C-alpha positions in Angstrom: -117.3 150.6 -52.9 -120.0 152.3 -55.0 -118.5 151.0 -58.1 -118.2 147.6 -57.1 -121.7 147.7 -55.9 -122.9 148.9 -59.3 -121.5 145.5 -60.8 -124.8 144.1 -58.5 -127.2 146.3 -60.7 -129.6 144.0 -62.8 -129.6 146.7 -65.6 -125.6 147.1 -65.4 -124.0 146.3 -69.1 -120.8 145.2 -68.3 -116.9 145.3 -69.5 -115.3 142.4 -70.1 -113.5 142.8 -66.7 -116.5 143.8 -64.9 -118.3 140.6 -66.4 -115.4 138.4 -65.1 -115.7 139.9 -61.9 -119.4 139.4 -61.4 -119.3 136.1 -62.4 -116.1 135.0 -60.3 -118.0 136.3 -57.2 -120.7 134.8 -57.9 -119.0 131.5 -58.7 -117.6 131.8 -55.4 -121.1 132.3 -53.9 -122.3 129.4 -55.6 -119.4 127.2 -54.9 -119.6 127.7 -51.2 -123.5 126.8 -51.2 -122.1 123.9 -53.3 -120.3 122.9 -50.4 -122.9 123.4 -48.3 -124.4 120.9 -50.1 -122.2 118.3 -50.2 -121.2 118.8 -46.7 -125.3 118.3 -45.7 -125.4 115.1 -47.8 -122.1 113.6 -46.7 -123.8 114.2 -42.8 -126.8 113.0 -43.7 -126.3 110.1 -46.1 -122.6 109.4 -46.2 -121.1 107.7 -48.8 -122.8 104.4 -49.4 -125.1 102.6 -51.9 -128.2 104.9 -51.6 -125.5 108.2 -52.5 -124.0 105.7 -55.2 -127.5 105.5 -56.5 -128.1 109.1 -56.1 -124.6 110.5 -57.8 -125.8 107.9 -60.4 -128.8 109.3 -61.0 -127.8 112.3 -62.5 -126.4 110.5 -65.6 -128.8 109.7 -67.7 -130.7 113.3 -67.5 -126.8 114.8 -68.0 -126.8 112.5 -71.0 -129.5 113.4 -72.4 -129.4 117.1 -72.3 -125.9 116.9 -73.6 -127.3 115.0 -76.6 -130.0 117.1 -77.4 -128.6 120.8 -76.1 -124.7 120.3 -76.4 -124.3 123.4 -74.7 -125.8 125.1 -77.6 -127.9 127.5 -75.7 -124.7 129.1 -74.2 -122.4 129.2 -77.1 -123.4 129.1 -80.6 -126.8 130.9 -79.9 -124.7 134.2 -78.1 -122.5 134.1 -81.6 -125.7 134.4 -83.3 -127.5 136.4 -81.0 -124.8 139.2 -80.6 -124.3 139.3 -84.1 -127.8 140.5 -84.7 -127.7 143.1 -81.9 -124.4 144.1 -83.5 -126.4 145.2 -86.7 -129.2 146.2 -85.1 -131.5 143.6 -86.1 -133.4 143.1 -83.1 -136.7 141.8 -84.9 -134.5 138.8 -85.9 -133.0 138.0 -83.0 -136.1 138.0 -81.1 -137.6 135.8 -83.9 -134.8 133.1 -83.5 -135.0 133.5 -79.9 -138.7 132.1 -80.0 -137.8 129.5 -82.7 -135.3 128.1 -80.9 -136.8 127.7 -77.6 -140.1 126.5 -79.3 -138.3 123.6 -81.0 -136.1 122.2 -78.7 -138.6 122.6 -76.3 -140.8 120.0 -78.1 -137.5 118.0 -78.8 -136.3 117.4 -75.2 -139.6 116.9 -73.9 -140.3 113.7 -76.3 -136.8 112.9 -75.1 -137.9 113.4 -71.4 -140.7 110.9 -71.9 -138.9 108.5 -74.3 -136.0 108.4 -71.7 -138.3 108.1 -69.0 -140.0 104.6 -70.1 -136.6 103.2 -70.4 -134.9 104.3 -67.7 -134.4 100.7 -66.3 -133.1 99.0 -69.5 -130.3 101.9 -69.8 -129.6 102.2 -66.0 -129.6 98.3 -65.8 -126.3 98.3 -68.4 -124.8 101.6 -67.3 -124.3 100.2 -63.6 -124.4 96.5 -63.8 -122.1 96.9 -60.6 -125.4 98.0 -58.9 -127.4 95.4 -56.5 -131.0 95.2 -57.5 -132.1 97.6 -54.7 -129.7 100.3 -55.6 -130.7 100.3 -59.2 -134.6 100.6 -58.5 -133.5 103.5 -56.1 -131.3 104.9 -59.2 -133.9 104.2 -62.0 -136.6 106.2 -59.2 -134.1 109.3 -59.0 -133.4 109.4 -62.4 -137.2 109.7 -63.5 -137.5 112.7 -60.9 -134.6 114.2 -62.5 -135.5 114.1 -66.1 -138.0 117.0 -66.5 -135.2 119.4 -65.3 -133.5 119.1 -68.4 -136.1 121.3 -69.7 -135.8 123.9 -67.4 -132.6 123.7 -67.6 -131.8 124.4 -71.6 -135.0 126.9 -71.7 -133.2 129.0 -69.0 -130.0 128.5 -70.7 -131.2 130.3 -74.2 -132.9 132.7 -71.8 -129.5 133.6 -70.1 -127.5 133.8 -73.7 -130.1 136.4 -74.2 -129.2 138.6 -71.2 -125.6 137.5 -71.9 -125.3 139.0 -75.4 -126.6 142.4 -74.0 -124.0 142.0 -71.6 -126.5 141.8 -68.4 -124.9 139.2 -66.5 -126.3 139.2 -63.0 -129.3 136.9 -63.7 -127.1 134.4 -65.4 -124.6 134.5 -62.3 -126.7 133.5 -59.2 -129.2 131.0 -61.0 -127.0 128.3 -59.8 -127.1 129.8 -56.1 -130.8 129.1 -56.2 -130.5 125.5 -57.8 -128.1 124.5 -54.7 -130.3 126.2 -52.1 -133.1 124.6 -53.4 -131.4 120.8 -52.8 -130.3 121.7 -49.7 -134.0 122.7 -48.7 -135.6 119.9 -50.3 -133.3 117.3 -47.9 -134.0 119.2 -44.7 -137.9 119.3 -45.4 -138.2 116.1 -46.6 -135.6 114.0 -45.8 -137.4 111.8 -43.0 -140.6 110.8 -45.4 -138.9 110.6 -48.5 -135.3 109.4 -48.0 -132.6 110.8 -50.6 -135.2 111.1 -53.1 -135.8 114.4 -51.0 -132.4 115.7 -52.6 -133.7 114.7 -56.3 -137.1 117.0 -55.6 -135.1 119.3 -54.8 -133.0 119.6 -57.6 -136.0 119.4 -60.1 -137.6 122.7 -57.9 -134.1 124.2 -58.2 -133.7 124.1 -61.8 -137.3 125.7 -62.3 -136.3 128.5 -59.5 -132.7 129.1 -60.4 -131.5 128.5 -64.3 -135.3 128.7 -65.5 -137.3 131.5 -63.7 -134.8 133.8 -62.7 -133.6 134.3 -66.1 -136.8 134.5 -67.4 -137.4 137.3 -64.8 -134.4 139.0 -66.2 -135.6 138.8 -69.6 -138.9 140.2 -69.1 -137.0 143.2 -67.5 -135.4 144.1 -70.7 -138.1 143.6 -73.0 -137.6 140.1 -74.3 -140.8 138.8 -75.9 -141.6 135.5 -76.9 -144.2 134.0 -79.2 -144.4 129.9 -80.2 -143.0 129.1 -83.5 -141.8 126.2 -85.3 -140.6 128.2 -88.4 -137.8 125.6 -89.2 -137.1 127.2 -92.4 -135.8 130.5 -91.0 -132.7 131.0 -92.2 -131.1 131.9 -88.7 -132.5 128.9 -87.1 -131.0 126.9 -89.9 -127.5 128.5 -89.0 -128.2 127.8 -85.5 -128.7 124.0 -86.2 -125.8 123.8 -88.3 -123.2 125.2 -85.4 -125.0 123.1 -82.7 -125.0 119.6 -84.5 -121.2 119.0 -83.9 -121.9 120.1 -80.2 -124.6 117.6 -80.1 -123.1 114.9 -81.7 -119.9 115.1 -79.9 -118.6 114.0 -76.8 -116.2 116.1 -75.1 -114.3 114.5 -72.1 -114.9 117.4 -70.1 -118.6 116.1 -69.8 -117.9 112.7 -70.4 -115.5 112.3 -67.7 -118.1 111.8 -64.7 -120.0 109.3 -66.7 -117.0 107.3 -67.3 -116.1 107.4 -63.5 -119.5 106.5 -62.4 -119.6 103.5 -64.9 -116.2 101.9 -63.7 -116.5 102.9 -60.5 -120.2 101.5 -59.6 -118.9 97.8 -58.6 -116.7 99.3 -55.5 -119.5 100.6 -53.0 -118.9 104.1 -52.4 -116.4 105.2 -55.0 -119.2 106.7 -57.1 -119.8 109.3 -54.1 -116.2 109.7 -53.0 -115.0 110.5 -56.7 -117.9 112.8 -56.8 -117.2 114.5 -53.6 -113.4 114.8 -54.6 -114.5 116.1 -58.2 -116.9 118.7 -56.6 -114.3 120.2 -54.3 -112.0 120.3 -57.2 -114.6 122.0 -59.6 -114.5 125.0 -57.3 -111.0 126.2 -58.6 -112.2 125.2 -62.0 -115.2 127.5 -61.8 -113.7 130.2 -60.2 -110.6 130.1 -62.6 -111.9 128.8 -66.0 -115.4 128.6 -66.2 -116.0 132.6 -64.8 -113.6 133.5 -67.3 -115.0 131.3 -70.5 -118.1 132.4 -69.9 -117.4 136.0 -69.9 -115.1 135.9 -72.9 -117.0 134.5 -75.2 -119.2 137.9 -76.5 -115.9 139.4 -76.8 -114.0 136.9 -78.4 -116.7 136.9 -80.8 -117.0 140.5 -81.4 -113.0 140.9 -82.0 -113.2 137.5 -84.7 -116.7 139.4 -86.3 -114.4 142.5 -86.8 -111.5 140.9 -88.0 -109.4 142.2 -85.5 -107.1 138.7 -85.6 -104.0 140.2 -84.0 -106.2 141.5 -81.1 -108.2 138.2 -80.9 -105.1 136.2 -80.8 -103.8 138.2 -78.1 -106.9 138.1 -75.7 -106.7 134.9 -75.8 -103.3 134.4 -75.0 -103.5 136.4 -72.3 -106.2 135.0 -70.8 -104.3 131.4 -71.4 -101.3 132.7 -69.9 -102.9 134.1 -66.5 -105.3 130.8 -66.0 -102.1 128.8 -66.6 -100.5 130.4 -64.1 -102.6 130.9 -61.3 -104.1 127.5 -61.9 -100.6 126.2 -61.1 -100.1 128.0 -58.1 -103.6 126.8 -56.9 -102.3 123.0 -57.7 -99.3 123.0 -55.3 -101.5 124.2 -52.7 -104.5 121.6 -53.2 -102.1 118.7 -53.3 -100.4 119.5 -50.2 -103.5 120.2 -48.4 -105.0 117.5 -49.8 -106.4 115.4 -46.4 -106.8 118.0 -43.8 -108.7 119.9 -46.7 -110.7 116.9 -47.3 -111.4 115.9 -44.0 -112.3 119.3 -42.6 -114.7 119.8 -45.5 -116.8 116.6 -45.4 -116.3 114.3 -42.4 -119.2 114.7 -40.4 -122.3 112.4 -39.7 -122.2 109.2 -41.7 -118.8 110.1 -43.5 -116.2 108.9 -41.6 -112.4 109.6 -41.8 -111.7 106.7 -43.6 -114.2 108.2 -46.6 -111.9 111.0 -46.1 -108.4 109.2 -46.8 -109.4 107.5 -49.7 -111.3 110.8 -50.9 -108.2 113.0 -50.2 -106.4 110.4 -52.9 -108.5 111.2 -55.7 -108.7 114.8 -54.8 -104.5 115.2 -54.8 -104.8 113.6 -58.3 -107.5 115.3 -59.7 -105.6 118.7 -58.9 -102.6 117.8 -60.7 -104.7 118.6 -64.0 -106.4 121.7 -62.6 -104.4 124.1 -65.2 -105.5 121.8 -68.0 -109.2 122.1 -67.2 -109.2 125.8 -66.8 -107.5 126.6 -69.8 -109.6 124.0 -72.1 -112.6 126.5 -71.8 -111.2 129.3 -73.4 -109.2 127.6 -76.2 -112.9 125.8 -76.8 -114.6 129.3 -76.8 -111.5 130.7 -78.9 -113.3 128.0 -81.8 -116.5 128.9 -80.8 -116.0 132.4 -81.5 -114.7 131.9 -85.0 -118.0 130.3 -85.6 -116.2 126.9 -85.7 -118.1 124.0 -83.8 -116.9 121.2 -85.7 -113.1 121.1 -85.2 -112.8 121.1 -81.4 -115.8 118.8 -81.0 -114.4 116.1 -83.5 -110.9 116.5 -81.7 -112.5 116.4 -78.4 -114.4 113.1 -79.4 -111.4 111.4 -80.8 -109.6 112.4 -77.0 -112.4 110.8 -75.5 -112.5 107.6 -77.5 -108.8 107.2 -76.9 -109.0 107.5 -73.6 -111.3 105.0 -72.9 -109.0 102.3 -72.7 -106.3 103.8 -70.3 -109.3 104.5 -68.1 -110.3 100.4 -68.2 -106.3 99.8 -67.9 -105.4 102.0 -64.8 -108.9 101.0 -63.5 -107.8 97.4 -63.6 -104.5 97.8 -62.1 -105.3 100.6 -59.8 -108.5 100.5 -59.0 -110.5 103.7 -58.6 -107.3 105.7 -58.3 -106.3 104.8 -62.0 -109.4 106.9 -62.9 -108.1 109.9 -61.3 -104.8 109.3 -63.4 -107.1 108.6 -66.5 -109.1 111.7 -65.6 -105.8 113.6 -65.8 -104.3 112.3 -68.8 -107.4 112.5 -70.7 -107.8 116.1 -70.0 -104.0 117.0 -70.4 -104.9 115.6 -74.5 -107.9 117.3 -75.1 -106.5 120.6 -74.2 -103.4 119.8 -76.0 -104.9 119.2 -79.2 -107.1 122.5 -78.8 -104.1 124.6 -78.5 -102.5 122.6 -81.6 -105.2 122.8 -83.5 -105.7 126.6 -83.0 -102.3 127.6 -83.5 -101.8 125.3 -87.0 -105.2 127.9 -88.0 -103.2 130.7 -87.3 -106.0 131.7 -84.8 -104.2 131.3 -81.7 -100.2 131.2 -82.2 -98.8 129.2 -79.4 -95.7 131.3 -80.0 -97.0 134.4 -78.4 -98.0 132.7 -75.3 -96.0 134.1 -72.3 -94.1 130.7 -71.7 -91.6 132.4 -69.9 -93.9 133.8 -67.1 -95.7 130.2 -67.1 -92.6 128.2 -66.4 -91.6 130.8 -63.4 -95.1 130.0 -61.9 -94.5 126.5 -62.6 -90.9 126.3 -61.2 -92.8 128.3 -58.1 -95.9 125.9 -57.8 -93.2 122.9 -57.3 -91.2 124.1 -55.0 -94.2 125.7 -52.8 -95.7 122.4 -53.1 -92.8 120.4 -51.9 -92.0 123.0 -48.8 -96.2 122.8 -48.1 -96.2 119.3 -47.8 -92.8 118.6 -46.1 -93.7 121.4 -43.1 -97.5 119.9 -42.7 -95.8 116.7 -42.2 -95.0 117.7 -38.5 -98.7 117.2 -37.9 -100.6 113.9 -37.9 -103.9 114.2 -39.2 -106.0 111.5 -37.7 -109.7 112.7 -37.5 -109.3 115.5 -35.2 -110.7 118.9 -36.6 -107.7 120.5 -33.8 -105.1 118.5 -36.3 -106.8 119.2 -39.3 -106.6 123.2 -38.8 -103.2 123.1 -38.0 -102.2 121.0 -41.0 -103.9 123.1 -43.0 -102.4 126.4 -41.3 -99.0 125.2 -41.8 -99.7 124.6 -45.6 -101.7 128.0 -46.0 -98.7 130.0 -44.4 -96.0 128.1 -45.7 -97.6 128.0 -49.3 -98.4 131.7 -49.5 -94.6 132.5 -48.2 -93.1 130.2 -50.9 -95.3 131.7 -53.5 -94.6 135.4 -52.9 -90.9 134.7 -52.5 -90.7 132.7 -55.8 -92.6 135.2 -57.6 -90.6 138.0 -56.4 -87.1 135.8 -57.0 -88.2 135.1 -60.7 -89.6 138.8 -61.2 -93.0 137.4 -62.1 -95.1 139.5 -64.1 -98.1 137.7 -62.9 -98.9 139.9 -59.6 -99.1 143.3 -61.7 -101.0 141.3 -64.9 -103.7 140.1 -62.2 -103.8 143.7 -60.4 -103.8 146.0 -63.1 -107.3 146.2 -64.8 -106.0 147.5 -68.1 -104.0 144.1 -68.3 -107.3 141.5 -68.1 -107.3 139.5 -70.9 -109.3 141.3 -72.9 -107.4 144.3 -73.6 -109.3 147.1 -75.7 -112.7 144.6 -76.0 -114.3 146.7 -72.8 -113.9 149.8 -75.6 -115.8 147.7 -78.5 -118.2 146.5 -76.3 -119.4 150.1 -75.3 -120.6 150.0 -79.3 -122.5 146.3 -78.8 -125.6 147.4 -77.5 -126.0 151.1 -78.9 -129.1 152.2 -79.4 -131.1 148.9 -77.5 -132.6 149.9 -74.1 -130.7 148.0 -70.7 
């Protein structure tokens, strides 16, 4: 217990294993609170025109953040800052930190002002299916949310400093405060402000969570900041060179939400229902893929920087195998339990059983691509650790462009269900493209992946999913909480038994690999990480 509690000390420097454990714990807590947020919104506002406008209101702020920042805070800056620390060039690391924050805050600030001015014109084209009232509300909400992007970006750069020093606690729990603030915004101000109270809560949460908590953490370890516009600095120029592909490229991982909202805007409530399905689907993605990917980058970068290429490939493939196998097993449960799970999670207040049925259909189709959503983050970070942001972003951008006709065609023929299918096809293409490119560059040879173990998990998953679904059909899910719980209980028991039997019969190594610390996705990296911050006070 003492060893576990030590993970939550702000000054604790983590190994790869403990970092992943901490981030998974934090992500789980964040998703629980995120569920509470979505459940509150469903109860208070349901799935209708105003919730569609609220969800759509995040599109332009997300797009601005992606265009200007492109994820550069947590990706390219980590690699540069980690290298400086490893080389005992602390002063240069601090100087680069100050320049990036100063320059990018100014750039993002200008972008926010311009976007605030032209929001009505932009959203008129993005959401042509909205009524005039919906469009006005969406514009109002967007203008509230736009300044939050500055806090997100600066907080991201500061969190990168903490991650580079293997201090994961503050970055891990920033999202918790963000979600709590949204809920409090609604609870406190829903009557006078309506759904705009959620947007004001999100703005306050972006300051308290992603920005303030990381700033406090950075201050505790003595990280300094001074205004600097020295754009001639070599490290800043290196950062710009690495970041431009991320800023200009459009990954389907990010664009998928935008595309779904664009096509679904003509069907009242579908933006909201797709969003609820996607948010619940994001829980296993975050736990299995996001936490592992976020924890892995500093360790991947260290291995590559030391030219330990065999260990680099072994580490990435080990991570991918565990993520793929675990995700495949989770998929069978999610698909079989879609309706009782969605109904139990969301139906209350203004969110009706008919909404649950539609949302469950979307959730079922999303769940089929869980393994690919989880794996793509690790494949991307393998490229980033190698100092290559251009190749993955060109590939991802091409996949996104090629996916647009598929979204359009499937939407015309199958309505919003077709959008979920197109989303699945797109992420499969995106993940396979990254895997093939890493293989062709001999960075992560595909032949060294534990394909036999992945196949065992896939077979077990398929059988468990079919059995669970058939057993659950004994209970008619019809809007009763009792029926939801019975169906979910039957699915859980059947699935757990089928998975346990399947892994035992196939003699799968997955349980042992997940259980034993020495078989984490980062063999020998923890020892290397011990030298990462040598001579640096925590």
